[in-house]
N, C-alpha and C positions, 0 to 999 in steps of 0.2 A: 271673456271673464264676466261672471255674474256681478250683479251690484253687491251682494254679500261678500263676494271674494274681493272686490274693489274696496269695500269698506274695511275689510280686514287687512288688505295690503296696505292702505294709507295709515292704518293705525299701528302697524307693525314694522313697516319698512320706511326708514327716514328719507331715503332717496325718492321713493314714490310719493310720499307726503310732500317733499319739497317741490317735486315736479307739478304736483296738484295745486299747491299753493301758488306757484309761480304763474301757471296757466291751466286753470280748471278745465276749460273747454278742450284743450289739446290733450290733457291727461285722460280725460274721459273718453274722447273719441279714439285715443290710441289703444285703449284696452277694450273698445268695442261696446261700451254702454250704449243702449237704445237712447233715442231722443227723449222718451218718457222718463228713463232712468236719470238722464242728464238733468232734465227739468226738476225732478225730485231732489237731486242733489243741490241744485242751485237754490231751490226754495227754501232749504234749511228747516223744513217742516218734518221734525222727527216722527210725529205721528203718522204722517202720510208715508214715510219710508218704512216705518214698522208695518203698516197696513199692506204696502206693496210687497214686502218680503214674506209676510204671512200668506198672501194671496198666491205667491210663487211656491209655497210649501217650504220656505226657508225659515229656520228658526232665527230670529233677529239677533244679530250680534249685539254686544253691548255697545249701543250706538254712541258715537261721539260726534254726531253730526253737527251739533250747535257750534263746536269750535273748528271742525275740519272743513266745513263748507264756508265758515265765516271767520277766517283768521283776522286778527287785528288789522285794521287798515284795508281790507279787502272790499271790493265792490259788491261781493256776494253776501253782505251782512244779513243776518236773520231779522225778519220783520219784528220789531218789538211793539 
């Protein structure tokens, strides 16, 4: 699964989102994201994710990275 497909999946599939929120590392590894893609998701840096998708020739999805990778109470909070 590509990073774009993963972002789409967790934004449209409640079960995949719940799995990601419960254990981000396990969810990302299960779909085959590369270590670089996993690091990008953990960073919560929307601009870096957009740039990565553009480099891959992917049209960035409407990114909801800020809340998807940093759900309230999660240890992966976006650096403020």
